[in-house]
N, C-alpha and C positions, 0 to 999 in steps of 0.2 A: 208936430205930431200929425200923422196921416192915418186915416181910418178907411179901410176898403171893405166893401160888401159885394158879395157875389150871390146871385140867385140862379140856381140850376133847375130847370124844369125838365124832368125826365119821365120817360115812358118805360115801364117795366115789361119784361118779356112774358114768359109763361107763368103768370101769377093769377090765382083765382080767389084769393081771400086776403083780408087785412093781415092775418097771421103770416102768410107767405110773403106779403109785402115787407113786413118788419124783418123777416129773415134775409131779405135782399138789401134793404136800405141800411139796416143797422151796421153791417160790416163796412159798407162804403163810408158812412159817417165816421166810424172808428178809425179807418185807415187815413182819411183826411186829417183827422185830429192828431193821430200819431205821427204821420209823415211830415206834416207842415206846421204843427203846433198852432193851429187856428181854432177859433170857436166855430162850431158847426152843429146844425140841428135840422131835422125834418121840420119845415116851417109852413107847409101848405099842402093842399090836396089830401088832408088827413083822412077824409071819408071815402076816397077813391082808391080801389085796390090796385089799379094799374098805373097810376100817376103819383109822382112825388115832387115836391118842391124842396130842394135842399138849400139852406142858407149858410153862407160862409162869411166870417168876419175876421179881419186881421188889423192889427195896430202896429205901426213902426215909425221910426224917425224919418225914413226916406220914402218918398212916393214911388220911386222905381222899384224898391224892394216889395212894397205892397202890391204893385201891379204884377211883378214876377211871381209872387206867391199865388195870387188869384189865377193867373194864367196856368200855372202848374196844377192847381186844384181842378180847373176846368178840363185840362188835358187828361188827368187821371180819371175823372168821371166819364169823359168821352171815350176813353179807351176800354171801359168795362164792357165785356160782351153781353152781359145780362141787362144792360141799360141802353136806351136810345136817348141821347141828349137832344131835346126839342128846342131849347133856347137857353142862352146864358146872358145874364145882364150884370155888368159891373158898375159900381159907383165908388167914387173916391172923394173923400172930404179932407180938406187941408186947413192950414191955419187961416186962410182968407175966407173960408166959408162960415 
């Protein structure tokens, strides 16, 4: 069993309140969950209205599949015009860890 985690630190565009932030982040989280069948949540920068930390987790029997899913998730977020991806950090845990 392999577990992969991805942290995506994003800067939001023209957002001036936490309510507007939710209206931008929530559809991204929902799309990641729907398209890739991963666990995903807004996991940081909760009190900042122009920043968000999105956490993604996936479990699979194959490490390459985990990496592929995490890369696809990163690409989806990077391709969203309303977001600027500041950083992405992947972690992979396997049977030896």
